[in-house]
SERO-4910 file (N, C-alpha, C, O; in steps of 0.05 Angstrom, whole numbers):
BEGIN
 pado doro    nc1    nc2    nc3   cac1   cac2   cac3    cc1    cc2    cc3    oc1    oc2    oc3
  Met    A     20    -26      0      0     -2     -1     18     22     -1     38     22     12
  Arg    A     10     41    -17     27     67    -24     21     92     -1     -2     98      4
  His    A     36    102      7     26    130     21     41    150     10     65    148     10
  Asp    A     28    170      1     45    193    -11     40    218      9     18    225     19
  Ile    A     62    230     13     68    244     35     59    273     22     72    284      4
  Pro    A     38    284     33     30    316     26     51    336     25     70    337     41
  Leu    A     42    355      2     64    377     -1     50    394     14     27    391     21
  Leu    A     67    418     22     54    441     35     37    454     23     20    466     36
  Arg    A     38    455     -1     16    469    -23    -13    456    -20    -34    469    -26
  Gln    A    -13    427    -11    -38    414     -9    -51    420     21    -75    413     24
  Ile    A    -41    431     39    -52    438     60    -50    467     67    -55    475     90
  Ala    A    -44    483     47    -45    511     54    -71    525     53    -89    515     39
  Gln    A    -76    548     66    -96    562     66    -99    579     41    -89    599     49
  Thr    A   -105    583     20   -100    603     -4   -112    633     10   -132    635     25
  Thr    A    -96    652     -1   -104    682     11    -89    701     -8    -68    696    -18
  Arg    A   -104    726    -13    -98    742    -28    -77    763    -14    -79    772      9
  Ala    A    -58    769    -32    -41    790    -20    -53    820    -16    -69    828    -32
  Ile    A    -44    837      8    -52    858      9    -23    879      4      1    872      4
  Pro    A    -33    906     -2     -9    922     -7     -1    936     17    -18    945     32
  Gly    A     27    939     22     41    948     50     33    980     57     42    994     76
  Ser    A     11    989     34      3   1013     43    -25   1016     59    -35   1036     70
  Met    A    -35    993     59    -60    990     68    -55    997     98    -34    993    110
  Thr    A    -79   1007    111    -75   1017    140    -79    996    157    -88    977    145
  Val    A    -74    994    182    -73    974    206   -103    972    209   -111    949    211
  His    A   -122    990    208   -149    992    211   -161    974    193   -176    956    201
  Glu    A   -155    979    164   -167    961    144   -159    936    147   -175    919    140
  Val    A   -135    927    155   -127    899    159   -140    885    183   -144    861    184
  Ile    A   -147    902    204   -163    892    222   -187    884    214   -197    862    220
  Glu    A   -200    904    197   -228    891    186   -227    870    170   -245    854    170
  Cys    A   -210    868    156   -202    841    136   -204    816    156   -217    795    152
  Phe    A   -188    820    180   -187    794    197   -216    789    209   -227    767    212
  Gln    A   -229    815    216   -252    807    230   -277    797    206   -297    784    212
  Gln    A   -270    805    183   -292    794    163   -283    766    158   -302    752    150
  His    A   -264    755    160   -251    726    154   -242    714    176   -218    710    178
  Glu    A   -259    706    195   -247    691    222   -232    671    215   -214    664    231
  Thr    A   -234    662    199   -214    633    191   -181    638    181   -162    622    178
  Leu    A   -185    668    176   -157    675    162   -133    683    183   -134    700    201
  Leu    A   -114    668    177    -86    668    198    -66    685    195    -53    692    215
  Ala    A    -61    695    166    -45    714    163    -52    721    132    -66    707    117
  Leu    A    -39    747    125    -42    763    104    -11    764     94      8    770    110
  Pro    A     -8    757     62     22    764     55     19    798     47     -2    809     41
  Val    A     40    809     49     42    837     40     62    842     20     84    831     18
  Val    A     50    862      1     69    863    -23     72    890    -31     52    904    -29
  Ser    A     93    900    -40     94    930    -51    106    924    -78    125    908    -80
  Asp    A     97    939   -100    109    939   -126    116    908   -136    134    902   -151
  Gly    A    102    892   -126    104    863   -138    119    845   -119    120    821   -122
  Arg    A    133    858    -97    154    844    -89    144    838    -58    134    857    -46
  Leu    A    146    813    -45    137    806    -20    151    821      4    175    819      8
  Glu    A    136    835     18    152    853     42    149    833     70    166    832     87
  Gly    A    127    820     69    128    802     96    103    795    102     86    801     85
  Leu    A     95    784    122     69    773    127     60    784    157     76    787    176
  Thr    A     32    788    156     21    803    176     -1    780    189    -24    776    180
  Ser    A     10    767    211    -12    747    223    -30    757    242    -23    777    254
  Arg    A    -57    745    249    -75    754    266    -66    756    291    -69    777    304
  Arg    A    -52    735    301    -42    732    323    -20    751    334    -22    760    356
  Asp    A      1    758    319     14    778    323      3    808    321      9    826    337
  Leu    A    -11    812    304    -27    843    299    -41    844    330    -36    862    346
  Phe    A    -56    824    336    -74    831    358    -61    829    384    -65    847    400
  Leu    A    -48    810    388    -37    803    415     -5    814    419      7    815    441
  Gln    A      7    821    396     34    832    402     34    861    398     47    877    413
  His    A     21    868    377     23    897    371      0    913    382      5    936    391
  Leu    A    -25    902    384    -46    922    385    -60    918    413    -82    928    419
  Ser    A    -44    900    431    -56    895    458    -44    913    480    -54    912    503
  Lys    A    -24    930    475    -13    949    491    -28    976    495    -39    985    475
  Pro    A    -30    990    518    -48   1013    517    -39   1037    493    -17   1045    486
  Phe    A    -61   1043    485    -64   1064    463    -50   1055    437    -46   1072    420
  Ala    A    -42   1029    433    -36   1016    413    -47   1025    387    -35   1032    367
  Arg    A    -72   1022    392    -97   1024    369    -94   1054    359    -90   1060    336
  Asp    A    -97   1069    378    -95   1100    372    -67   1106    354    -68   1119    333
  Leu    A    -46   1097    364    -22   1104    352    -18   1088    328      0   1097    314
  Tyr    A    -29   1066    317    -25   1050    291    -47   1049    274    -45   1041    251
  Tyr    A    -69   1058    284    -98   1057    274    -94   1067    243   -109   1056    226
  Arg    A    -77   1085    235    -80   1099    207    -55   1100    197    -48   1116    180
  Lys    A    -38   1082    208     -8   1077    200     -9   1050    174    -27   1034    173
  Pro    A     10   1051    157      9   1028    139     17   1005    151     32   1009    170
  Ile    A      9    982    146     13    957    162     41    950    158     52    933    172
  Arg    A     55    964    136     88    953    134    101    966    159    124    958    163
  Met    A     93    981    174    107    990    199    104    964    219    120    962    238
  Leu    A     88    947    215     86    928    240     86    897    231     74    878    242
  Leu    A    106    897    205    111    874    191    138    860    211    151    874    225
  Asp    A    141    833    208    166    818    214    186    821    189    180    811    167
  Pro    A    213    837    191    229    839    170    238    812    159    246    811    136
  Tyr    A    236    789    173    248    764    170    224    740    172    225    720    185
  Pro    A    203    748    155    176    722    160    189    697    153    211    694    142
  Leu    A    172    679    164    177    649    157    161    642    131    136    643    130
  Ile    A    177    637    113    168    633     83    175    602     79    193    594     94
  Met    A    166    583     62    179    563     57    171    552     23    152    562     11
  Pro    A    182    537     14    175    528    -15    150    513    -15    146    496      2
  Ser    A    131    519    -36    110    504    -34    110    471    -35     94    457    -22
  Asp    A    132    462    -51    134    438    -61    152    421    -42    163    400    -48
  Leu    A    153    431    -18    166    414      7    140    398     17    117    406     18
  Asn    A    152    372     23    130    354     37    124    365     67    140    381     77
  Val    A    101    355     80    106    367    109    121    350    128    121    357    152
  Asn    A    133    329    123    157    325    141    185    346    136    199    356    153
  Gln    A    188    349    109    206    373    105    201    400    122    215    414    137
  Gly    A    176    401    114    164    432    127    167    432    158    179    451    169
  Leu    A    158    412    171    169    407    199    194    411    205    199    429    222
  Glu    A    216    395    192    243    400    196    251    429    194    263    441    211
  Glu    A    241    441    168    251    471    167    235    491    188    244    514    193
  Leu    A    212    482    198    202    499    222    215    495    247    217    514    262
  Leu    A    226    469    252    243    467    275    266    480    276    273    486    299
  Gln    A    284    489    253    305    499    249    302    529    255    316    542    271
  Arg    A    285    536    240    270    570    238    262    574    269    266    594    282
  Asp    A    248    551    278    229    560    305    230    541    321    210    527    325
  Pro    A    255    538    334    255    509    348    234    510    375    231    489    388
  Lys    A    222    532    380    199    533    406    176    527    394    157    522    410
  Leu    A    170    526    366    150    526    355    131    550    367    111    541    378
  Glu    A    133    577    367    120    596    371    102    604    354     80    613    360
  Ser    A    109    599    329     93    612    306     68    590    303     68    565    306
  Asp    A     48    607    296     25    589    293     15    587    260     -8    579    253
  Cys    A     32    595    244     30    598    210     57    605    200     76    614    213
  Phe    A     56    599    174     77    607    155     65    609    127     43    600    121
  Gly    A     82    621    113     72    630     88     87    608     65    106    595     73
  Ile    A     79    606     44     91    586     21     91    600     -1     72    613     -9
  Met    A    116    596    -11    126    609    -40    125    592    -61    135    570    -62
  Glu    A    105    608    -86    107    587   -112    110    608   -135     97    628   -137
  Asp    A    128    601   -149    128    619   -172    137    648   -164    128    666   -177
  Gly    A    151    653   -149    158    672   -136    139    696   -122    144    719   -117
  Cys    A    118    682   -118     95    696    -95     83    677    -78     80    653    -82
  Cys    A     76    690    -56     68    678    -28     39    663    -43     22    679    -50
  Ser    A     35    645    -46     11    631    -53     -6    621    -30    -28    612    -34
  Gly    A      3    622     -9    -18    615     12     -7    615     43     16    624     48
  Ile    A    -25    605     63    -12    604     88    -18    577    101    -41    569    103
  Val    A      3    564    111     -3    540    127     -3    544    158     10    560    171
  Ser    A    -23    525    167    -29    529    194     -9    509    209    -10    485    202
  Val    A      8    515    227     29    500    244      3    472    253     10    449    249
  Ala    A    -22    478    263    -38    457    276    -45    438    256    -45    414    260
  Asp    A    -50    452    232    -52    432    206    -30    414    196    -35    391    188
  Leu    A     -9    424    197     16    413    191     20    392    212     26    370    202
  Met    A     18    393    234     17    369    260      4    351    251     11    328    246
  Met    A    -24    363    248    -46    339    246    -45    321    220    -52    297    221
  Thr    A    -36    334    196    -26    317    174     -3    294    175     -2    271    169
  Ile    A     14    312    186     39    290    193     30    270    212     41    247    210
  Ser    A     15    273    230      2    251    250    -12    232    232     -8    208    235
  Arg    A    -30    239    212    -44    223    198    -29    205    182    -33    181    177
  Val    A     -6    222    172     12    205    156     27    184    164     32    163    152
  Gln    A     34    192    188     55    174    207     30    142    216     36    118    217
  Ala    A      5    156    220    -14    129    228    -19    112    207    -22     88    212
  Gly    A    -19    121    179    -19    106    154      8     93    154      9     68    152
  Leu    A     24    103    155     52     86    154     53     68    171     61     46    164
  Leu    A     47     72    195     46     50    220     27     25    214     33      3    222
  Glu    A      0     32    198    -10     11    191     -7     -5    167    -18    -26    162
  Thr    A      8      9    153     21     -4    125     40    -24    137     40    -48    130
  Leu    A     61    -12    157     80    -30    173     73    -54    183     84    -76    179
  Glu    A     45    -47    200     32    -72    213     19    -89    194     15   -111    202
  Gln    A     12    -83    170      2   -104    149     28   -118    137     29   -143    132
  Leu    A     47   -102    132     74   -118    120     84   -141    144     91   -164    139
  Ser    A     83   -127    169     92   -145    190     74   -169    192     86   -190    198
  Arg    A     51   -171    189     32   -191    194     35   -211    167     31   -235    169
  Arg    A     42   -198    142     46   -216    117     68   -233    120     68   -257    115
  Ile    A     95   -215    133    121   -226    136    115   -250    157    127   -271    155
  Arg    A     99   -246    175     99   -264    203     90   -290    187    103   -311    188
  Arg    A     64   -287    170     52   -313    159     69   -329    139     68   -353    136
  Glu    A     87   -309    122    108   -321    107    131   -338    122    139   -360    113
  Ile    A    139   -327    145    158   -341    162    141   -367    173    152   -389    173
  Glu    A    119   -364    182    108   -390    194    104   -408    173    100   -432    179
  Met    A    105   -400    144    101   -419    122    124   -429    118    126   -454    118
  Ala    A    146   -412    114    173   -424    118    185   -447    138    200   -467    133
  Gln    A    171   -437    162    184   -453    189    168   -486    179    179   -508    178
  Gln    A    146   -481    174    129   -507    169    139   -524    142    135   -548    139
  Ile    A    152   -510    123    166   -524    104    191   -535    108    197   -556     97
  Gln    A    211   -521    126    231   -530    136    229   -556    155    245   -575    156
  Ala    A    207   -550    167    199   -579    187    193   -604    170    204   -626    174
  Glu    A    176   -600    151    173   -623    138    200   -633    118    198   -655    107
  Leu    A    221   -617    115    241   -625    101    257   -645    125    276   -659    118
  Leu    A    250   -644    145    269   -659    172    256   -685    166    232   -687    161
  Pro    A    277   -709    168    263   -738    177    255   -735    209    268   -725    227
  Val    A    232   -747    210    223   -753    241    235   -773    250    237   -793    236
  Thr    A    250   -770    280    263   -784    290    250   -791    318    233   -774    324
  Pro    A    252   -809    336    273   -829    337    259   -849    317    235   -856    318
  Val    A    279   -858    298    272   -881    275    293   -903    278    315   -897    288
  Arg    A    286   -928    270    306   -951    273    306   -963    239    287   -968    224
  Tyr    A    339   -967    234    337   -979    205    357  -1008    213    381  -1007    219
  Gly    A    343  -1029    210    351  -1051    219    359  -1053    250    344  -1051    269
  Gln    A    389  -1057    252    397  -1052    277    408  -1030    284    424  -1032    303
  Ile    A    404  -1007    273    416   -974    279    396   -962    285    378   -962    268
  Asp    A    392   -949    309    374   -934    320    385   -902    315    408   -896    319
  Ile    A    367   -885    308    374   -855    299    357   -839    311    333   -846    310
  Ala    A    364   -815    327    353   -800    338    368   -767    329    392   -763    327
  Ala    A    350   -750    325    362   -726    317    343   -702    329    320   -706    335
  Gly    A    356   -678    331    345   -655    345    354   -628    331    378   -622    328
  Leu    A    335   -612    324    346   -582    321    328   -564    335    304   -564    337
  Val    A    349   -544    345    337   -526    361    343   -502    349    367   -497    345
  Thr    A    322   -483    341    333   -457    325    335   -435    340    320   -432    360
  Ser    A    355   -415    332    357   -394    345    339   -370    341    330   -354    358
  Thr    A    337   -372    311    316   -353    298    290   -369    284    285   -393    287
  Glu    A    279   -355    271    252   -366    261    257   -387    242    246   -409    241
  Ile    A    279   -375    223    286   -386    199    312   -405    211    329   -393    225
  Ser    A    315   -436    205    341   -446    215    358   -442    193    347   -440    171
  Gly    A    387   -441    197    413   -442    184    421   -469    184    439   -475    167
  Asp    A    412   -488    200    420   -521    203    398   -535    193    374   -528    194
  Phe    A    410   -560    183    391   -581    176    404   -607    179    428   -610    180
  Tyr    A    385   -627    181    397   -655    181    383   -672    163    360   -665    156
  Asp    A    395   -695    153    378   -715    133    389   -742    138    411   -749    149
  Leu    A    371   -755    129    372   -788    129    368   -793    106    349   -782     95
  Phe    A    384   -815     91    374   -825     65    386   -853     62    406   -859     74
  Gln    A    375   -869     49    382   -895     41    390   -900      9    371   -900     -7
  Pro    A    417   -904     -2    420   -899    -29    411   -928    -39    404   -931    -62
  Asp    A    411   -953    -18    395   -978    -22    391   -988      5    395   -977     27
  Ala    A    383  -1010      0    376  -1026     22    394  -1033     45    386  -1038     67
  Ser    A    422  -1031     35    439  -1040     53    461  -1019     61    483  -1024     70
  Leu    A    448   -991     55    466   -969     65    448   -945     76    428   -939     64
  Leu    A    455   -935     94    446   -911    107    461   -887    110    482   -886    124
  Gly    A    451   -869    100    463   -845     96    454   -822    118    430   -821    122
  Leu    A    474   -804    133    469   -791    154    482   -760    140    502   -760    126
  Met    A    469   -737    147    482   -712    144    473   -689    159    449   -685    165
  Val    A    492   -673    166    489   -649    187    501   -627    172    524   -629    164
  Ala    A    488   -604    169    495   -582    153    494   -558    170    480   -561    190
  Asp    A    504   -536    167    505   -509    179    508   -489    165    531   -485    157
  Val    A    489   -474    158    499   -444    140    506   -422    158    495   -420    179
  Thr    A    526   -406    149    543   -390    163    526   -364    165    536   -343    158
  Gly    A    496   -364    177    479   -343    178    459   -355    189    460   -379    196
  His    A    431   -335    190    406   -343    200    388   -331    182    397   -317    164
  Gly    A    359   -336    184    341   -324    171    333   -336    144    339   -358    134
  Val    A    320   -317    134    311   -328    105    328   -337     86    325   -358     74
  Gln    A    350   -321     82    370   -330     62    384   -354     72    392   -370     55
  Ala    A    387   -358     94    402   -377    105    383   -404     97    393   -425     89
  Gly    A    356   -399    101    337   -426     98    337   -426     72    337   -450     67
  Leu    A    338   -411     47    338   -414     25    366   -433     16    363   -453      2
  Val    A    387   -425     25    410   -447     20    410   -475     31    422   -494     22
  Thr    A    395   -477     52    391   -502     67    370   -517     49    374   -540     43
  Thr    A    350   -504     41    335   -515     19    343   -526     -9    333   -545    -20
  Ala    A    364   -510    -17    382   -510    -41    397   -542    -33    395   -560    -49
  Ala    A    408   -544    -15    424   -564    -10    405   -589     -4    411   -612    -11
  Lys    A    386   -583      8    369   -610     12    358   -620    -17    353   -644    -20
  Ala    A    354   -603    -37    342   -612    -64    367   -625    -78    365   -647    -90
  Gly    A    390   -610    -75    415   -619    -89    417   -652    -84    417   -670   -100
  Leu    A    418   -653    -58    422   -678    -40    404   -699    -59    413   -717    -72
  Gln    A    378   -693    -57    362   -711    -74    365   -717    -95    361   -740   -102
  Ile    A    373   -699   -111    372   -699   -143    398   -719   -146    397   -738   -162
  Leu    A    420   -715   -130    448   -735   -130    436   -763   -130    439   -781   -146
  Leu    A    420   -763   -108    414   -793    -96    400   -801   -118    408   -822   -126
  Asp    A    376   -789   -134    364   -800   -156    381   -811   -177    376   -833   -187
  Lys    A    408   -794   -185    417   -801   -204    441   -829   -196    455   -838   -213
  Gly    A    441   -836   -172    454   -858   -161    481   -855   -150    497   -874   -148
  Val    A    485   -829   -142    513   -819   -134    501   -825    -99    480   -820    -88
  Asn    A    528   -840    -87    519   -848    -61    548   -843    -40    546   -845    -16
  Arg    A    568   -837    -51    592   -838    -34    594   -810    -23    594   -791    -39
  Pro    A    595   -807      3    601   -781     14    615   -753      0    605   -730     -3
  Gly    A    633   -761     -7    654   -739    -21    636   -731    -49    631   -707    -53
  Glu    A    628   -750    -65    619   -737    -85    592   -720    -85    584   -703   -100
  Leu    A    577   -735    -56    551   -719    -56    558   -692    -49    544   -674    -57
  Leu    A    584   -687    -31    588   -667    -19    596   -644    -46    593   -620    -44
  Gln    A    607   -658    -67    618   -640    -88    590   -632   -104    589   -611   -115
  Gly    A    571   -647   -104    549   -642   -118    532   -623   -109    518   -609   -124
  Ile    A    532   -621    -79    513   -603    -63    528   -575    -65    515   -554    -61
  Asn    A    557   -575    -71    571   -554    -62    563   -535    -94    560   -511    -95
  Arg    A    562   -552   -116    556   -541   -140    530   -526   -139    527   -503   -146
  Ala    A    509   -542   -129    485   -535   -124    477   -509   -112    460   -494   -122
  Ile    A    492   -503    -89    493   -480    -72    498   -456    -85    485   -436    -84
  Leu    A    532   -461   -105    539   -443   -118    525   -435   -145    534   -418   -159
  Ala    A    500   -452   -150    484   -443   -175    465   -425   -164    454   -409   -179
  Thr    A    459   -425   -137    436   -404   -127    450   -379   -121    436   -362   -109
  Gly    A    475   -372   -128    485   -346   -134    487   -331   -101    490   -307    -97
  Ala    A    485   -348    -86    482   -339    -57    516   -342    -45    522   -355    -24
  Gln    A    531   -330    -58    560   -341    -50    571   -328    -23    590   -336    -10
  Gln    A    553   -305    -15    561   -296     14    558   -310     35    568   -305     57
  Leu    A    541   -331     30    529   -347     50    547   -377     45    545   -387     23
  Met    A    560   -390     62    568   -411     61    557   -433     77    541   -427     94
  Met    A    563   -463     73    549   -481     90    575   -502     96    590   -511     78
  Thr    A    575   -507    122    590   -529    126    578   -552    127    554   -548    127
  Ala    A    585   -575    129    570   -604    125    587   -626    132    611   -625    136
  Leu    A    572   -647    134    586   -673    144    566   -696    136    543   -698    144
  Ile    A    579   -710    120    558   -735    113    572   -760    118    595   -762    109
  Gly    A    563   -782    132    567   -807    138    553   -827    123    528   -828    122
  Leu    A    567   -842    112    556   -873     99    554   -897    110    570   -913    100
  Val    A    538   -908    129    539   -930    145    535   -948    128    517   -944    112
  Glu    A    553   -973    128    550   -997    116    550  -1020    138    571  -1032    144
  Pro    A    529  -1025    147    529  -1046    169    541  -1070    167    556  -1080    184
  Asp    A    532  -1084    139    545  -1106    136    580  -1111    135    593  -1132    139
  Gln    A    591  -1080    128    617  -1078    129    631  -1069    155    655  -1065    159
  His    A    609  -1067    172    614  -1058    198    637  -1033    203    656  -1032    219
  Arg    A    626  -1013    182    640   -983    182    624   -963    172    604   -967    158
  Ile    A    634   -935    179    623   -914    171    642   -897    154    663   -890    164
  Thr    A    635   -887    124    653   -874    115    648   -843    114    627   -838    104
  Leu    A    661   -826    121    657   -794    127    670   -780    108    690   -791     98
  Ala    A    660   -752     99    675   -731     86    658   -710    101    635   -710    110
  Ser    A    676   -692    100    667   -661    113    678   -639     95    699   -638     81
  Ala    A    662   -623     98    662   -594     85    663   -572    106    644   -557    111
  Gly    A    687   -571    118    695   -549    142    671   -554    162    661   -535    173
  His    A    665   -574    166    644   -582    190    660   -592    217    681   -605    214
  Pro    A    652   -587    239    660   -594    265    662   -632    263    645   -647    253
  Tyr    A    684   -637    273    689   -667    273    670   -682    283    663   -673    305
  Pro    A    657   -705    274    645   -726    294    655   -737    314    679   -739    316
  Trp    A    639   -748    331    654   -762    349    637   -791    348    614   -794    344
  His    A    662   -814    356    653   -839    358    656   -854    379    678   -854    390
  Tyr    A    638   -869    388    637   -888    414    646   -910    408    629   -923    396
  Ala    A    669   -922    412    673   -951    412    667   -971    433    677   -969    455
  Ala    A    650   -991    426    639  -1004    449    662  -1029    465    661  -1041    487
  Thr    A    684  -1031    442    705  -1049    451    718  -1041    478    722  -1057    497
  Asp    A    725  -1013    478    738   -998    500    726   -977    514    738   -961    527
  Ala    A    696   -977    511    677   -957    518    688   -927    525    689   -914    545
  Ser    A    696   -922    500    706   -895    504    698   -878    479    692   -890    459
  Trp    A    698   -851    480    691   -831    455    717   -820    439    737   -813    452
  Arg    A    717   -820    416    745   -810    403    731   -784    383    711   -790    371
  Glu    A    739   -764    380    738   -750    361    751   -759    338    774   -766    340
  Val    A    739   -761    313    744   -768    289    759   -747    268    744   -732    253
  Ala    A    786   -746    267    793   -724    258    792   -732    220    799   -754    210
  Leu    A    783   -714    208    777   -714    179    789   -698    165    798   -679    177
  Asp    A    795   -699    139    805   -677    121    778   -655    122    756   -661    114
  Pro    A    787   -628    132    765   -612    131    751   -603    109    727   -596    109
  Gly    A    768   -603     89    750   -591     63    742   -562     65    741   -551     87
  Phe    A    735   -549     42    724   -523     45    699   -528     48    688   -550     43
  Pro    A    686   -502     58    656   -503     63    641   -498     33    651   -485     15
  Leu    A    616   -512     32    599   -509     10    595   -485      2    589   -468     18
  Gly    A    599   -480    -24    588   -454    -30    614   -435    -32    609   -411    -32
  Phe    A    639   -442    -35    661   -432    -31    678   -431    -56    683   -410    -68
  Asp    A    686   -457    -62    700   -466    -90    688   -487   -101    685   -508    -89
  Asn    A    679   -481   -132    665   -497   -144    680   -524   -155    667   -544   -162
  Ser    A    710   -522   -155    723   -545   -159    731   -559   -129    743   -581   -132
  Ala    A    728   -555   -110    734   -571    -83    724   -599    -80    702   -607    -87
  Glu    A    744   -613    -68    742   -639    -69    741   -648    -40    751   -632    -24
  Tyr    A    731   -670    -30    719   -677     -3    732   -703     -1    720   -721    -11
  Pro    A    754   -708     12    766   -732     11    749   -751     30    732   -739     42
  Glu    A    751   -778     35    736   -797     51    755   -802     73    779   -799     72
  Ser    A    742   -812     95    756   -830    120    735   -846    127    711   -840    125
  Thr    A    747   -872    138    726   -896    149    735   -900    174    759   -904    178
  Val    A    714   -900    194    720   -911    220    700   -938    224    679   -941    211
  Pro    A    710   -957    242    693   -978    252    666   -972    259    662   -950    271
  Phe    A    645   -988    254    618   -983    270    607  -1011    276    589  -1019    262
  Ala    A    616  -1026    297    614  -1045    308    587  -1043    321    574  -1022    323
  Pro    A    577  -1074    334    554  -1075    350    566  -1061    379    587  -1064    391
  Gly    A    542  -1045    384    551  -1023    409    561  -1000    405    561   -983    423
  Asp    A    569   -994    380    580   -965    371    561   -947    366    539   -952    356
  Lys    A    574   -921    375    556   -901    366    570   -878    345    594   -881    342
  Ile    A    559   -861    334    569   -841    316    544   -817    320    520   -818    318
  Leu    A    565   -794    325    551   -765    330    562   -746    318    585   -738    320
  Leu    A    539   -734    298    545   -716    280    530   -690    291    506   -693    296
  Phe    A    541   -666    296    528   -640    309    535   -615    296    554   -615    280
  Ser    A    522   -594    300    534   -569    294    547   -557    315    547   -566    338
  Asp    A    560   -534    307    578   -523    334    563   -507    350    574   -494    368
  Gly    A    538   -504    347    518   -485    362    519   -491    391    519   -472    407
  Ile    A    520   -521    401    522   -532    426    548   -523    435    548   -510    456
  Ile    A    578   -530    420    594   -526    436    600   -496    442    616   -492    461
  Glu    A    588   -471    427    594   -450    428    575   -434    446    578   -410    451
  Ala    A    551   -452    458    530   -440    474    544   -429    497    563   -440    509
  Glu    A    532   -401    504    550   -390    527    529   -382    548    507   -375    540
  Asn    A    536   -383    576    523   -377    598    525   -343    604    536   -326    589
  Arg    A    514   -339    627    506   -309    632    541   -292    630    545   -270    621
  Met    A    561   -311    641    581   -301    644    598   -302    617    622   -302    619
  Ala    A    587   -302    594    602   -308    566    621   -329    564    639   -330    547
  Glu    A    614   -346    585    632   -378    582    619   -397    567    597   -405    572
  Ala    A    638   -407    542    626   -423    529    618   -450    541    629   -455    562
  Phe    A    601   -468    531    598   -493    545    622   -514    537    631   -531    552
  Gly    A    629   -509    516    661   -518    510    660   -552    506    644   -568    516
  Thr    A    677   -558    492    688   -585    485    689   -602    504    680   -625    502
  Phe    A    703   -592    533    709   -607    551    679   -619    562    674   -643    563
  Arg    A    659   -596    570    637   -609    578    622   -624    562    608   -642    572
  Phe    A    622   -620    540    611   -640    518    618   -663    519    601   -680    516
  Cys    A    646   -671    522    658   -694    525    647   -708    552    640   -732    552
  Gln    A    646   -690    576    637   -703    595    609   -714    596    604   -734    609
  Val    A    593   -701    582    564   -712    581    568   -731    565    559   -751    575
  Leu    A    578   -735    542    580   -756    522    588   -784    540    577   -805    538
  Gln    A    612   -777    560    614   -800    574    600   -807    589    598   -831    593
  Glu    A    586   -790    603    565   -803    624    537   -814    612    519   -824    625
  Gly    A    538   -809    588    514   -824    573    519   -840    551    504   -842    532
  Ser    A    545   -854    555    555   -875    536    533   -898    534    531   -911    513
  Leu    A    520   -903    553    506   -927    559    476   -921    548    460   -940    547
  Leu    A    470   -896    541    445   -892    534    439   -894    507    456   -894    489
  Gly    A    410   -897    502    404   -898    474    404   -873    457    405   -852    470
  Ser    A    403   -873    429    407   -846    419    388   -828    425    397   -805    427
  Glu    A    359   -832    428    344   -809    440    352   -800    464    356   -776    467
  Gln    A    357   -817    484    366   -805    507    389   -786    511    391   -764    521
  Leu    A    406   -802    499    435   -784    495    432   -758    483    442   -739    495
  Lys    A    418   -757    457    410   -728    447    395   -710    466    398   -685    464
  Asp    A    376   -724    488    365   -705    504    376   -697    525    369   -678    538
  Leu    A    399   -715    534    418   -711    553    434   -687    544    435   -668    560
  Leu    A    445   -686    524    466   -666    514    448   -636    515    455   -615    526
  Leu    A    423   -641    500    411   -615    495    403   -604    525    403   -580    527
  Asp    A    394   -620    549    385   -609    569    410   -597    586    409   -576    600
  Glu    A    434   -614    582    459   -600    600    466   -580    591    477   -564    607
  Ala    A    463   -572    563    470   -548    548    455   -530    558    465   -508    565
  Arg    A    428   -534    559    407   -510    566    415   -506    596    423   -484    604
  Arg    A    413   -527    614    423   -521    643    448   -502    643    446   -480    654
  Phe    A    467   -506    633    494   -490    631    488   -459    622    495   -440    637
  Thr    A    472   -454    597    467   -431    591    444   -416    608    442   -391    608
  Gly    A    429   -430    622    411   -418    639    387   -408    630    374   -392    643
  Asn    A    379   -417    603    356   -412    593    348   -438    572    361   -459    567
  His    A    326   -430    562    312   -456    538    326   -444    515    324   -462    499
  Gly    A    338   -425    504    349   -416    478    379   -415    473    395   -413    491
  Phe    A    384   -417    449    415   -414    442    422   -385    423    404   -370    414
  Glu    A    444   -381    421    449   -356    405    449   -366    371    443   -353    352
  Asp    A    458   -392    373    462   -409    346    444   -429    345    434   -437    366
  Asp    A    439   -440    324    421   -462    318    437   -488    328    461   -490    323
  Val    A    425   -507    341    436   -528    353    429   -556    337    406   -563    337
  Thr    A    446   -568    327    432   -598    315    453   -618    324    477   -615    325
  Leu    A    436   -640    334    447   -669    340    436   -693    322    413   -695    316
  Leu    A    455   -709    316    445   -733    298    457   -755    313    481   -757    312
  Ile    A    446   -773    328    464   -795    336    448   -817    323    423   -816    319
  Ala    A    471   -840    316    466   -865    309    476   -888    325    500   -889    325
  Ser    A    465   -904    338    473   -926    355    471   -954    344    449   -960    334
  Arg    A    488   -972    343    483   -998    335    481  -1019    355    497  -1022    374
  Ala    A    464  -1032    351    453  -1052    369    474  -1076    372    469  -1095    386
***
């Protein structure tokens, strides 16, 4: 909805000019005959000499004893302000108020003149100016409210679409239990996770984190999700090749100002292993049941997605035997801060992992989130937090 800001000429009171030789008595009669008249422009030889306002004439000049007798027959030019308040007629009301405050910061004037084509074409009431500005602002506020309602509806739709893109967990694939959680810091998340099965014998895991938040970050995650599905439909199933393809899909969106870190793992249960590839993402953590310990899996970090069209993503393999677990996550949980600006950090993160070693995927995910929330002292995080845990029975 468009709101044009009125010009001063649109709210001005049109009035005729009077000669500077007109007597004060005649000017008084003119004001008495026209009760709504605020001021009169005074001209001589076609040149504007000044303005005579009703208020100044009666309250300033003629209110003193004997003033009427003194000025009654005198020309009105004797009582003119030598520096009248005059503005161009094509200023809008906001510009008019700005000019008025510069010339008369205490707002002592009740009106001012406007000039057009070298003549004083009208008088603007300060009260009318203020009322017009008030109406314009009310209209703008209503427009902003309408835009805000529309944006809220669109954000709610985007949230719903994002939520529908995420797989529902907890879920079980054969002997593997999967749990995932995504806690958003803003309405539109820059994190996402995914599960996919290239074939019945393979299980894919993915966690990603866009360097930003909001609608634009949401568009990047959507492009990544779409790119992943296209690649899977074409038969691509290696983690490194998938990251290469998603990288090209993100670059094709033209959103190079935002990059995405990502981690893809391919579980091969029959081979008792997981093959992993990283695009600048935090390293995953692996729990080995044989010695009941968690270890960070150091990978070739690779470039973030959306950075270099020719980037390659080397793969690494770790065991995934019965009783093992693999944890993929975004850095939001590590970087979560308490009121003292102290980060949750890797040490506390590892402590919680060790405490929950014997828990199932869903219970371990909940434990990590609960401890991070308890540390921060609230139920929100400054950054999106994503966890994806796979446990092999």
